[in-house]
C-alpha angles and dihedrals in degrees: 000000000000127000092202094259094091118103116259117271105279092218091065093063096034094086093051092051095045107103090191095051120134104271103175093185092064110088118219114234114229115243119225108241118251091224115038108221129154090257096046093047091047090052091047091052090049089055091048090051090055092049090049091051090052096043112118103167138052089246090057090049089050088054090052090051090053090049090052090050089053091049091050091050092048090049091051090053095042121111099224126165115264118232118254107262091212094054114070091190094053117127116257106196094177092051092046092051092046089052091049092051090049091050091050090050089053090049088049091052090049091050091055089063132210120328133196097294092048092047091049090051091049091051091048091049092050093050 
């Protein structure tokens, strides 16, 4: 039993002082893989997709755009296998990743929302 002179329970303040505590509101920034392989770039794009889904500000969307630029650069430098020209069903990892980046860019554009031209068009359509 405490008489009020005892120090506060250390466990109460421990979470506030823990720099590695679980802060779910802090987004983790994807890290560009050291070696650009189909698997590492796919994982990187998965992480970018998560960041895009969680983005709530223009600054966060700008960060996603920069990450997509980095992914595009890494893909351009990647040594990926080329599809067999004779086999129409052959896998094309570079083409698949390029398509995925383009889809994420479209999602990014959609997330930015309508701007002046789009708003003007909507007003004209409503009139």
